[in-house]
C-alpha positions as YAML, in Angstrom:
chain: A
units: angstrom
residues:
- id: 1
  name: MET
  ca: [-3.96, 5.08, -41.09]
- id: 2
  name: LYS
  ca: [-5.71, 4.20, -37.84]
- id: 3
  name: HIS
  ca: [-3.85, 2.69, -34.94]
- id: 4
  name: PRO
  ca: [-5.57, 0.15, -32.73]
- id: 5
  name: HIS
  ca: [-6.57, 1.49, -29.33]
- id: 6
  name: THR
  ca: [-4.39, 0.03, -26.51]
- id: 7
  name: THR
  ca: [-5.43, -0.02, -22.86]
- id: 8
  name: ARG
  ca: [-2.83, -0.44, -20.13]
- id: 9
  name: ARG
  ca: [-3.86, -1.84, -16.76]
- id: 10
  name: LEU
  ca: [-1.84, -1.68, -13.53]
- id: 11
  name: ARG
  ca: [-1.31, -5.07, -11.91]
- id: 12
  name: ILE
  ca: [-0.57, -5.23, -8.17]
- id: 13
  name: GLU
  ca: [1.12, -8.39, -6.93]
- id: 14
  name: THR
  ca: [0.90, -9.29, -3.26]
- id: 15
  name: LEU
  ca: [4.30, -10.27, -1.86]
- id: 16
  name: GLU
  ca: [4.74, -12.85, 0.85]
- id: 17
  name: ALA
  ca: [6.36, -11.93, 4.16]
- id: 18
  name: ARG
  ca: [10.11, -12.04, 3.75]
- id: 19
  name: ARG
  ca: [12.79, -12.47, 6.40]
- id: 20
  name: VAL
  ca: [16.30, -11.08, 5.98]
- id: 21
  name: LEU
  ca: [18.87, -13.48, 7.43]
- id: 22
  name: SER
  ca: [22.12, -12.40, 9.03]
- id: 23
  name: THR
  ca: [25.63, -13.67, 9.75]
- id: 24
  name: ILE
  ca: [27.67, -13.58, 12.96]
- id: 25
  name: SER
  ca: [31.42, -13.84, 12.46]
- id: 26
  name: GLY
  ca: [34.64, -13.28, 14.36]
- id: 27
  name: VAL
  ca: [38.20, -14.40, 14.94]
- id: 28
  name: LEU
  ca: [40.00, -16.45, 17.60]
- id: 29
  name: TRP
  ca: [43.64, -15.50, 17.95]
- id: 30
  name: ASN
  ca: [46.68, -16.16, 20.13]
- id: 31
  name: ASP
  ca: [46.71, -13.09, 22.38]
- id: 32
  name: VAL
  ca: [50.44, -13.23, 23.10]
- id: 33
  name: ASP
  ca: [50.57, -9.98, 25.12]
- id: 34
  name: GLY
  ca: [47.23, -10.69, 26.86]
- id: 35
  name: ASN
  ca: [45.77, -7.23, 26.16]
- id: 36
  name: GLY
  ca: [42.53, -8.49, 24.58]
- id: 37
  name: GLN
  ca: [43.27, -6.88, 21.20]
- id: 38
  name: GLN
  ca: [44.72, -8.57, 18.11]
- id: 39
  name: HIS
  ca: [47.70, -7.01, 16.39]
- id: 40
  name: VAL
  ca: [49.50, -7.99, 13.19]
- id: 41
  name: LEU
  ca: [51.98, -10.38, 14.85]
- id: 42
  name: GLU
  ca: [49.30, -12.38, 16.66]
- id: 43
  name: SER
  ca: [48.11, -15.26, 14.50]
- id: 44
  name: GLY
  ca: [44.65, -16.80, 14.33]
- id: 45
  name: LEU
  ca: [43.83, -20.15, 15.96]
- id: 46
  name: PRO
  ca: [42.58, -22.78, 13.48]
- id: 47
  name: GLY
  ca: [40.50, -25.81, 14.40]
- id: 48
  name: ARG
  ca: [38.86, -24.28, 17.51]
- id: 49
  name: THR
  ca: [35.22, -24.92, 18.37]
- id: 50
  name: VAL
  ca: [32.88, -21.92, 18.67]
- id: 51
  name: TYR
  ca: [29.21, -22.33, 19.62]
- id: 52
  name: PHE
  ca: [25.95, -20.62, 20.50]
- id: 53
  name: ASP
  ca: [25.49, -20.99, 24.25]
- id: 54
  name: ALA
  ca: [21.70, -21.33, 24.07]
- id: 55
  name: ASN
  ca: [21.15, -21.86, 27.80]
- id: 56
  name: GLU
  ca: [24.00, -19.49, 28.80]
- id: 57
  name: ASN
  ca: [25.63, -21.95, 31.19]
- id: 58
  name: GLY
  ca: [29.18, -21.36, 29.93]
- id: 59
  name: ARG
  ca: [29.73, -24.83, 28.42]
- id: 60
  name: LEU
  ca: [28.93, -26.69, 25.20]
- id: 61
  name: ASP
  ca: [25.84, -28.90, 25.57]
- id: 62
  name: ASP
  ca: [24.25, -31.43, 23.23]
- id: 63
  name: GLY
  ca: [22.16, -29.77, 20.53]
- id: 64
  name: GLU
  ca: [23.88, -26.37, 20.64]
- id: 65
  name: THR
  ca: [24.99, -24.95, 17.27]
- id: 66
  name: THR
  ca: [28.75, -25.16, 16.65]
- id: 67
  name: THR
  ca: [31.30, -24.23, 14.03]
- id: 68
  name: THR
  ca: [35.09, -24.53, 13.68]
- id: 69
  name: THR
  ca: [37.62, -21.80, 12.99]
- id: 70
  name: ASP
  ca: [39.44, -21.90, 9.65]
- id: 71
  name: GLU
  ca: [43.20, -21.69, 9.02]
- id: 72
  name: PHE
  ca: [43.15, -17.98, 9.94]
- id: 73
  name: GLY
  ca: [41.12, -18.46, 13.13]
- id: 74
  name: SER
  ca: [37.97, -17.04, 11.53]
- id: 75
  name: TYR
  ca: [34.49, -18.42, 12.13]
- id: 76
  name: ALA
  ca: [31.00, -17.57, 10.90]
- id: 77
  name: PHE
  ca: [27.38, -18.54, 11.60]
- id: 78
  name: ALA
  ca: [25.30, -17.79, 8.48]
- id: 79
  name: GLY
  ca: [21.57, -17.75, 7.75]
- id: 80
  name: LEU
  ca: [20.52, -16.50, 11.19]
- id: 81
  name: PRO
  ca: [17.08, -15.04, 11.93]
- id: 82
  name: ALA
  ca: [16.80, -11.91, 14.04]
- id: 83
  name: GLY
  ca: [17.52, -12.48, 17.73]
- id: 84
  name: ASN
  ca: [20.11, -12.43, 20.50]
- id: 85
  name: TYR
  ca: [22.95, -14.95, 20.39]
- id: 86
  name: THR
  ca: [25.60, -15.70, 23.03]
- id: 87
  name: VAL
  ca: [28.85, -16.78, 21.34]
- id: 88
  name: GLN
  ca: [31.30, -18.90, 23.34]
- id: 89
  name: GLN
  ca: [34.43, -20.90, 22.59]
- id: 90
  name: VAL
  ca: [35.55, -24.29, 23.89]
- id: 91
  name: LEU
  ca: [38.76, -23.55, 25.78]
- id: 92
  name: ARG
  ca: [41.52, -26.12, 25.44]
- id: 93
  name: PRO
  ca: [43.55, -27.15, 28.53]
- id: 94
  name: GLY
  ca: [46.23, -24.60, 29.38]
- id: 95
  name: TRP
  ca: [44.46, -21.72, 27.57]
- id: 96
  name: ARG
  ca: [42.66, -18.72, 29.08]
- id: 97
  name: GLN
  ca: [40.16, -16.39, 27.45]
- id: 98
  name: THR
  ca: [41.42, -12.78, 27.46]
- id: 99
  name: SER
  ca: [38.56, -11.06, 25.63]
- id: 100
  name: PRO
  ca: [35.85, -10.63, 26.67]
- id: 101
  name: VAL
  ca: [36.37, -11.13, 30.42]
- id: 102
  name: GLU
  ca: [34.11, -11.16, 33.47]
- id: 103
  name: THR
  ca: [34.06, -7.57, 34.70]
- id: 104
  name: ARG
  ca: [31.26, -7.12, 37.24]
- id: 105
  name: ALA
  ca: [28.28, -8.85, 38.79]
- id: 106
  name: GLU
  ca: [24.74, -7.88, 39.80]
- id: 107
  name: PHE
  ca: [22.82, -9.27, 42.81]
- id: 108
  name: VAL
  ca: [19.73, -11.34, 41.90]
- id: 109
  name: ASP
  ca: [18.18, -12.92, 45.01]
- id: 110
  name: VAL
  ca: [18.51, -15.15, 48.07]
- id: 111
  name: LEU
  ca: [18.30, -18.76, 46.88]
- id: 112
  name: ALA
  ca: [18.36, -20.86, 50.05]
- id: 113
  name: PRO
  ca: [18.76, -19.81, 53.71]
- id: 114
  name: THR
  ca: [20.40, -22.32, 56.07]
- id: 115
  name: ASP
  ca: [19.95, -22.90, 59.79]
- id: 116
  name: GLY
  ca: [22.39, -21.43, 62.30]
- id: 117
  name: ASP
  ca: [25.73, -19.75, 61.72]
- id: 118
  name: GLY
  ca: [28.04, -22.78, 61.68]
- id: 119
  name: SER
  ca: [30.81, -23.24, 59.14]
- id: 120
  name: VAL
  ca: [29.24, -23.92, 55.73]
- id: 121
  name: THR
  ca: [30.73, -24.59, 52.29]
- id: 122
  name: TYR
  ca: [28.89, -25.63, 49.13]
- id: 123
  name: LEU
  ca: [29.06, -26.23, 45.38]
- id: 124
  name: PHE
  ca: [26.99, -27.39, 42.42]
- id: 125
  name: GLY
  ca: [27.39, -31.00, 41.29]
- id: 126
  name: PRO
  ca: [27.40, -32.53, 37.80]
- id: 127
  name: ASP
  ca: [23.67, -33.21, 38.26]
- id: 128
  name: GLY
  ca: [22.96, -29.47, 38.66]
- id: 129
  name: ASN
  ca: [22.04, -29.82, 42.33]
- id: 130
  name: MET
  ca: [23.63, -27.83, 45.17]
- id: 131
  name: TYR
  ca: [25.70, -29.65, 47.82]
- id: 132
  name: VAL
  ca: [26.06, -27.89, 51.19]
- id: 133
  name: ASN
  ca: [28.74, -29.08, 53.62]
- id: 134
  name: GLY
  ca: [28.18, -28.21, 57.29]
- id: 135
  name: PRO
  ca: [28.12, -29.68, 60.81]
- id: 136
  name: GLY
  ca: [25.44, -32.17, 59.72]
- id: 137
  name: GLY
  ca: [27.50, -33.60, 56.84]
- id: 138
  name: VAL
  ca: [26.90, -32.93, 53.15]
- id: 139
  name: SER
  ca: [23.27, -32.12, 52.28]
- id: 140
  name: ARG
  ca: [21.86, -32.05, 48.75]
- id: 141
  name: PHE
  ca: [19.43, -29.33, 47.57]
- id: 142
  name: ASP
  ca: [17.60, -28.80, 44.28]
- id: 143
  name: GLY
  ca: [19.84, -26.49, 42.24]
- id: 144
  name: THR
  ca: [16.91, -24.49, 40.83]
- id: 145
  name: THR
  ca: [14.41, -24.19, 43.69]
- id: 146
  name: GLY
  ca: [16.69, -24.62, 46.71]
- id: 147
  name: ASP
  ca: [14.47, -27.42, 48.12]
- id: 148
  name: PHE
  ca: [16.15, -30.02, 50.36]
- id: 149
  name: ILE
  ca: [16.64, -33.44, 48.66]
- id: 150
  name: ASP
  ca: [18.63, -35.66, 51.05]
- id: 151
  name: SER
  ca: [21.68, -36.11, 53.31]
- id: 152
  name: PHE
  ca: [24.38, -37.12, 50.82]
- id: 153
  name: VAL
  ca: [27.40, -37.73, 53.12]
- id: 154
  name: PRO
  ca: [27.09, -38.43, 56.89]
- id: 155
  name: PRO
  ca: [28.60, -36.06, 59.48]
- id: 156
  name: ILE
  ca: [32.40, -36.04, 59.83]
- id: 157
  name: SER
  ca: [34.07, -33.96, 62.54]
- id: 158
  name: ASP
  ca: [36.05, -30.88, 61.48]
- id: 159
  name: LEU
  ca: [35.19, -30.89, 57.79]
- id: 160
  name: GLY
  ca: [36.74, -28.53, 55.26]
- id: 161
  name: GLY
  ca: [35.78, -27.76, 51.66]
- id: 162
  name: ILE
  ca: [34.16, -30.01, 49.06]
- id: 163
  name: VAL
  ca: [34.63, -30.25, 45.29]
- id: 164
  name: PHE
  ca: [33.64, -32.51, 42.40]
- id: 165
  name: GLY
  ca: [36.67, -33.79, 40.51]
- id: 166
  name: PRO
  ca: [37.17, -34.41, 36.77]
- id: 167
  name: ASP
  ca: [35.97, -37.98, 37.45]
- id: 168
  name: GLU
  ca: [32.67, -36.52, 38.81]
- id: 169
  name: ASN
  ca: [33.35, -37.96, 42.27]
- id: 170
  name: LEU
  ca: [33.07, -35.80, 45.39]
- id: 171
  name: TYR
  ca: [36.29, -34.77, 47.18]
- id: 172
  name: LEU
  ca: [36.10, -33.55, 50.75]
- id: 173
  name: LEU
  ca: [38.70, -32.15, 53.18]
- id: 174
  name: SER
  ca: [38.80, -33.71, 56.66]
- id: 175
  name: ARG
  ca: [41.03, -32.37, 59.46]
- id: 176
  name: ASP
  ca: [40.32, -35.04, 62.07]
- id: 177
  name: VAL
  ca: [40.46, -38.82, 62.62]
- id: 178
  name: LEU
  ca: [37.94, -40.64, 60.40]
- id: 179
  name: PRO
  ca: [34.96, -42.54, 61.84]
- id: 180
  name: ARG
  ca: [35.39, -46.32, 62.06]
- id: 181
  name: SER
  ca: [32.60, -46.81, 59.52]
- id: 182
  name: PHE
  ca: [34.92, -45.50, 56.80]
- id: 183
  name: HIS
  ca: [37.32, -48.44, 57.31]
- id: 184
  name: SER
  ca: [40.29, -46.21, 56.56]
- id: 185
  name: ASP
  ca: [42.88, -44.33, 58.64]
- id: 186
  name: CYS
  ca: [43.85, -40.69, 58.36]
- id: 187
  name: ASP
  ca: [45.29, -38.75, 61.29]
- id: 188
  name: GLN
  ca: [46.36, -35.74, 59.19]
- id: 189
  name: VAL
  ca: [44.61, -33.31, 56.84]
- id: 190
  name: CYS
  ca: [42.99, -35.69, 54.35]
- id: 191
  name: VAL
  ca: [41.24, -35.39, 51.00]
- id: 192
  name: LEU
  ca: [38.46, -37.99, 51.04]
- id: 193
  name: ARG
  ca: [36.79, -39.29, 47.89]
- id: 194
  name: PHE
  ca: [33.10, -40.23, 47.64]
- id: 195
  name: ASP
  ca: [31.03, -41.65, 44.78]
- id: 196
  name: GLY
  ca: [29.52, -38.61, 43.05]
- id: 197
  name: ARG
  ca: [26.21, -40.36, 42.37]
- id: 198
  name: THR
  ca: [25.54, -42.28, 45.58]
- id: 199
  name: GLY
  ca: [27.67, -40.58, 48.26]
- id: 200
  name: ARG
  ca: [29.42, -43.89, 49.08]
- id: 201
  name: PHE
  ca: [32.92, -43.50, 50.60]
- id: 202
  name: ILE
  ca: [35.67, -44.65, 48.18]
- id: 203
  name: ASP
  ca: [39.07, -43.90, 49.71]
- id: 204
  name: VAL
  ca: [41.54, -41.39, 51.17]
- id: 205
  name: PHE
  ca: [42.77, -39.62, 48.04]
- id: 206
  name: ALA
  ca: [45.57, -37.56, 49.62]
- id: 207
  name: GLN
  ca: [47.05, -36.64, 53.02]
- id: 208
  name: PHE
  ca: [48.84, -33.50, 54.17]
- id: 209
  name: ASP
  ca: [50.74, -32.31, 57.21]
- id: 210
  name: PRO
  ca: [48.29, -30.66, 59.67]
- id: 211
  name: ALA
  ca: [50.60, -27.62, 59.71]
- id: 212
  name: THR
  ca: [49.46, -26.91, 56.11]
- id: 213
  name: ARG
  ca: [46.21, -25.52, 57.61]
- id: 214
  name: VAL
  ca: [44.13, -25.84, 54.45]
- id: 215
  name: ASP
  ca: [40.34, -26.07, 54.48]
- id: 216
  name: MET
  ca: [39.25, -25.22, 50.90]
- id: 217
  name: LEU
  ca: [39.93, -27.02, 47.63]
- id: 218
  name: VAL
  ca: [39.06, -26.70, 43.95]
- id: 219
  name: PHE
  ca: [40.16, -28.41, 40.73]
- id: 220
  name: GLY
  ca: [41.53, -26.09, 38.05]
- id: 221
  name: PRO
  ca: [40.84, -26.29, 34.30]
- id: 222
  name: ASP
  ca: [44.17, -28.12, 33.87]
- id: 223
  name: GLY
  ca: [43.13, -30.87, 36.34]
- id: 224
  name: ASP
  ca: [45.40, -29.74, 39.19]
- id: 225
  name: LEU
  ca: [44.02, -29.40, 42.72]
- id: 226
  name: PHE
  ca: [44.21, -25.98, 44.39]
- id: 227
  name: LEU
  ca: [44.09, -25.73, 48.20]
- id: 228
  name: ALA
  ca: [43.61, -22.66, 50.36]
- id: 229
  name: GLY
  ca: [43.59, -21.91, 54.08]
- id: 230
  name: ARG
  ca: [41.87, -19.15, 56.01]
- id: 231
  name: GLN
  ca: [45.21, -17.69, 57.06]
- id: 232
  name: SER
  ca: [47.18, -18.52, 53.92]
- id: 233
  name: GLY
  ca: [47.32, -18.03, 50.17]
- id: 234
  name: VAL
  ca: [46.45, -20.59, 47.49]
- id: 235
  name: LEU
  ca: [48.56, -23.73, 47.09]
- id: 236
  name: ARG
  ca: [48.79, -25.95, 44.00]
- id: 237
  name: ILE
  ca: [48.79, -29.76, 44.00]
- id: 238
  name: ASP
  ca: [49.31, -32.09, 41.05]
- id: 239
  name: GLY
  ca: [45.83, -33.43, 40.25]
- id: 240
  name: ALA
  ca: [47.13, -36.86, 39.23]
- id: 241
  name: SER
  ca: [49.93, -37.60, 41.70]
- id: 242
  name: GLY
  ca: [49.08, -35.31, 44.63]
- id: 243
  name: ALA
  ca: [52.59, -33.82, 44.57]
- id: 244
  name: PHE
  ca: [52.98, -30.30, 45.97]
- id: 245
  name: LEU
  ca: [53.69, -27.78, 43.16]
- id: 246
  name: GLY
  ca: [54.14, -24.63, 45.26]
- id: 247
  name: GLU
  ca: [52.28, -21.47, 46.26]
- id: 248
  name: PHE
  ca: [50.03, -20.23, 43.43]
- id: 249
  name: VAL
  ca: [48.68, -17.01, 45.02]
- id: 250
  name: PRO
  ca: [50.47, -15.52, 48.06]
- id: 251
  name: LYS
  ca: [48.49, -14.21, 51.02]
- id: 252
  name: GLY
  ca: [47.27, -10.63, 50.50]
- id: 253
  name: ASP
  ca: [45.92, -7.94, 52.81]
- id: 254
  name: TRP
  ca: [42.86, -10.01, 53.77]
- id: 255
  name: SER
  ca: [42.17, -11.15, 57.33]
- id: 256
  name: SER
  ca: [41.31, -14.63, 56.03]
- id: 257
  name: LEU
  ca: [40.15, -16.48, 52.91]
- id: 258
  name: ALA
  ca: [36.59, -17.74, 52.58]
- id: 259
  name: GLY
  ca: [36.51, -19.52, 49.20]
- id: 260
  name: VAL
  ca: [38.24, -20.26, 45.91]
- id: 261
  name: THR
  ca: [36.66, -21.13, 42.56]
- id: 262
  name: PHE
  ca: [37.44, -20.92, 38.84]
- id: 263
  name: GLY
  ca: [35.18, -18.87, 36.56]
- id: 264
  name: PRO
  ca: [33.97, -20.00, 33.11]
- id: 265
  name: GLY
  ca: [36.78, -17.97, 31.51]
- id: 266
  name: GLY
  ca: [39.45, -19.88, 33.44]
- id: 267
  name: ASP
  ca: [40.29, -17.16, 35.97]
- id: 268
  name: LEU
  ca: [40.59, -17.92, 39.69]
- id: 269
  name: LEU
  ca: [38.19, -16.13, 42.06]
- id: 270
  name: VAL
  ca: [39.37, -15.81, 45.67]
- id: 271
  name: THR
  ca: [36.82, -14.80, 48.32]
- id: 272
  name: THR
  ca: [38.16, -12.85, 51.30]
- id: 273
  name: HIS
  ca: [36.43, -12.17, 54.63]
- id: 274
  name: TYR
  ca: [37.83, -8.66, 55.16]
- id: 275
  name: ASN
  ca: [40.85, -6.66, 54.17]
- id: 276
  name: LEU
  ca: [42.50, -3.96, 56.26]
- id: 277
  name: GLN
  ca: [39.65, -1.57, 55.40]
- id: 278
  name: ASN
  ca: [36.96, -4.00, 56.68]
- id: 279
  name: VAL
  ca: [35.70, -4.66, 53.14]
- id: 280
  name: ALA
  ca: [34.96, -8.23, 52.02]
- id: 281
  name: LYS
  ca: [36.01, -8.86, 48.43]
- id: 282
  name: ILE
  ca: [36.02, -11.45, 45.68]
- id: 283
  name: LEU
  ca: [39.36, -11.04, 43.91]
- id: 284
  name: ARG
  ca: [40.21, -12.28, 40.41]
- id: 285
  name: PHE
  ca: [43.53, -13.89, 39.43]
- id: 286
  name: ASP
  ca: [44.99, -15.24, 36.20]
- id: 287
  name: GLY
  ca: [44.15, -18.96, 36.18]
- id: 288
  name: LEU
  ca: [47.47, -19.87, 34.55]
- id: 289
  name: THR
  ca: [49.98, -17.65, 36.35]
- id: 290
  name: GLY
  ca: [48.26, -16.52, 39.56]
- id: 291
  name: GLY
  ca: [48.77, -12.85, 38.63]
- id: 292
  name: SER
  ca: [46.24, -10.35, 40.04]
- id: 293
  name: LEU
  ca: [43.41, -9.16, 37.75]
- id: 294
  name: GLY
  ca: [41.67, -6.89, 40.25]
- id: 295
  name: THR
  ca: [38.42, -6.95, 42.26]
- id: 296
  name: PHE
  ca: [35.33, -8.77, 40.96]
- id: 297
  name: ILE
  ca: [32.85, -7.99, 43.81]
- id: 298
  name: ALA
  ca: [33.27, -5.88, 46.96]
- id: 299
  name: THR
  ca: [30.91, -5.24, 49.90]
- id: 300
  name: GLY
  ca: [30.55, -1.94, 51.67]
- id: 301
  name: THR
  ca: [32.57, -1.25, 54.81]
- id: 302
  name: ASN
  ca: [31.51, -3.45, 57.78]
- id: 303
  name: ASN
  ca: [28.82, -5.27, 55.76]
- id: 304
  name: PRO
  ca: [28.26, -9.01, 56.48]
- id: 305
  name: PRO
  ca: [31.29, -11.00, 55.24]
- id: 306
  name: PHE
  ca: [31.35, -13.48, 52.39]
- id: 307
  name: SER
  ca: [32.21, -17.10, 53.22]
- id: 308
  name: GLY
  ca: [32.19, -19.05, 49.93]
- id: 309
  name: THR
  ca: [31.59, -18.82, 46.17]
- id: 310
  name: SER
  ca: [30.64, -21.11, 43.29]
- id: 311
  name: PHE
  ca: [29.41, -20.74, 39.72]
- id: 312
  name: GLY
  ca: [26.10, -22.55, 39.14]
- id: 313
  name: PRO
  ca: [24.92, -24.38, 36.01]
- id: 314
  name: ASP
  ca: [22.95, -21.25, 35.06]
- id: 315
  name: GLY
  ca: [26.15, -19.19, 34.85]
- id: 316
  name: HIS
  ca: [25.29, -17.14, 37.96]
- id: 317
  name: LEU
  ca: [27.79, -16.68, 40.78]
- id: 318
  name: TYR
  ca: [26.53, -17.96, 44.16]
- id: 319
  name: VAL
  ca: [27.99, -16.42, 47.32]
- id: 320
  name: ILE
  ca: [27.50, -17.38, 50.99]
- id: 321
  name: GLU
  ca: [26.97, -14.39, 53.28]
- id: 322
  name: ARG
  ca: [27.16, -14.85, 57.04]
- id: 323
  name: GLU
  ca: [26.03, -12.64, 59.90]
- id: 324
  name: ALA
  ca: [25.00, -13.35, 63.49]
- id: 325
  name: GLY
  ca: [22.34, -16.07, 63.61]
- id: 326
  name: ALA
  ca: [21.88, -16.45, 59.84]
- id: 327
  name: THR
  ca: [23.64, -17.81, 56.79]
- id: 328
  name: LYS
  ca: [22.35, -16.90, 53.31]
- id: 329
  name: VAL
  ca: [23.19, -18.07, 49.80]
- id: 330
  name: LEU
  ca: [23.19, -14.99, 47.54]
- id: 331
  name: ARG
  ca: [22.99, -15.21, 43.77]
- id: 332
  name: TYR
  ca: [24.84, -12.72, 41.56]
- id: 333
  name: HIS
  ca: [24.29, -12.34, 37.83]
- id: 334
  name: ARG
  ca: [27.48, -12.35, 35.79]
- id: 335
  name: ASN
  ca: [27.52, -9.40, 33.37]
- id: 336
  name: ARG
  ca: [26.72, -11.29, 30.17]
- id: 337
  name: SER
  ca: [26.65, -8.28, 27.84]
- id: 338
  name: VAL
  ca: [30.41, -8.66, 27.32]
- id: 339
  name: TYR
  ca: [29.92, -12.29, 26.32]
- id: 340
  name: ARG
  ca: [27.91, -11.19, 23.26]
- id: 341
  name: ARG
  ca: [30.93, -9.63, 21.60]
- id: 342
  name: LEU
  ca: [31.87, -11.45, 18.46]
- id: 343
  name: CYS
  ca: [35.63, -11.84, 18.83]
- id: 344
  name: PRO
  ca: [36.54, -13.91, 21.90]
- id: 345
  name: GLY
  ca: [40.33, -14.29, 22.04]
- id: 346
  name: SER
  ca: [42.67, -16.66, 23.84]
- id: 347
  name: LEU
  ca: [46.14, -16.50, 25.38]
...
């Protein structure tokens, strides 16, 4: 019996390009002992917002991808193409991130030199621009290029620090009698309030005894106002009533303070001119308790001193450096590699 002849042919099918998608996941937990590591008695935090910080500015912006932690504090972002992602959490009032933390900084460049060596303080406003407070009043500069925009607040004698409040208005310390054009009296140390969009004077927000000797101020994440003097520690004021709440950080071994600011993680950064070893430092303190967390940046011995700090909208740390005849704004890059860990925790 003959069998029919069978021919087998090999078929080759062309496959389309295929992309393997990934998942990023982690846990938010109540870090009771503050050591940055979760143990069995530390429970997860449900209902917390976690997001991809696409522009790495340390805050949640419109259009950024978000998710919410489940009942165990777990979160996950699924279906992700290959790439680098910066995971952040939205901190609730009264909470501080314990892991990861800011650990070091790297110098980037000089953003904007200023004329002379007079007393200068500055910060970034809600509009992303930089506001510099000096003998000529408060000047506004482009926050990206450093170009001069306008004179925002006219000159006031013996000015102190400036800060934007939770209401986005500008608060400014004055240690002298106000000009008549302000139509308001203040013969003590005063916190003045200006419209944050136009620079128009609003009112005298608070007054203090001149013996307090404060010349720097910053609002904390909880809405309280923190004041500091060049020969003192850091004082805490109720952000709603203006009532004095006590000394938050006692004076250390520095010759004088040059600036105070809160980092994106909620910690307080205190800028010192020099300590007993002639080294200028930026020190880090717990933003809830005032406890010391060590040194964030330090200059070499006898290098030009720091005289102010602020975090910009790009997440960089901006530092004023002063030496004879020149004042510079230096930009430091916050070490962001630690912010790419997948398990940010809270205390």
